[in-house]
Steps between C-alpha positions, in 0.01 A plus 500: 500500500632353176652151527880492442470311172297785353715790617786431262753468783602154382606644167758728664640214703505278193693750288747546784557125511519464120771765476683387816437841650665692217343822375721541192681282252872466565646618168272449207224741410203396291266744324137408454560439130823302530461162330609206713589161350665180614874496448651235277660338805182502714423136415832386648488713816380365832167622634562361847566834669205677338172570678159406354450848351825467306379165363171655387687779318725250323201287402325805352811589301537148361257571216599858409659821619281724713521861608542581867149650506350185343674274749384719786139471384521125432654427838285752688808648663584869529762612249733592788493140626539358151807716439670348804415147388623572147826643636553173688441301181730729302781458753460122495515499118149366442368797302618761257343828394467701187354837436198525270528674166553872551159646422634856529674474162282296263609450143302636210409151379362410844285812505373424150407146606312632802318752285406230247373280782287784638354567159404132468294523819 
């Protein structure tokens, strides 16, 4: 029989505790490619009510904006859990989001720069 620490059961309990038993974010929805950054008022907001995972997210965002997928990988948390944590931080005013550049409609100059870069390889 496999010991409990190797079965992965702790991970399910841990994610349940981290999200306070929630399976979905309250209002905000985050795509994998959504860029998350600290809000301008984050420095002045209290962190007293935040859990350790929230603190880790804020510390990671202190240096630069990160995508939801990047944060998920860095924190070793499932994206579903990270979305809940990010929704908490969004509601408290600690973070803001912005969509990445729309890659579906690139400009001609951008395509020419990419082509020139490929030719230089």
